[in-house]
Phi, psi and omega in degrees: 000130182273128179271148176231153180271124177228155171287139183275140173260346179272313182257065189244129171249306177251284182244351179092011182293311181294322177295318177294320178294321178295318178295321179295318181274354180059047175231170182292138182294331179296323178297316180296317180296319178295315179298317180297317181294317180295315178295326178293323179293320183279324185253341172076348183262006183298324181292317179295317179296321178298316180297317178297315179297320180297329179277329187268319184286130181286159176289155180279353177288352174293332181298326184288346183290000000 
C-alpha cells in the first residue's frame, strides 16, 4: 500500500501540516512540532516553509471520497 502525505484534521493546531507529517512518518506529533520549532528558531525559514506546505499539501478528507 502506497502512503501519501496529507494535512491532518485530527492532529491539527494551525493547518495540520505537522500532524500530517507525523502520521506519514508514524511518529508522535509532539516530536515533529518540537523539531519544526527548533529548526525555525535556528534557520528562520520555518514559518515560510510551513505556509507553503499548508498551501500545497492536500487535506486528509480527500481520503474519505
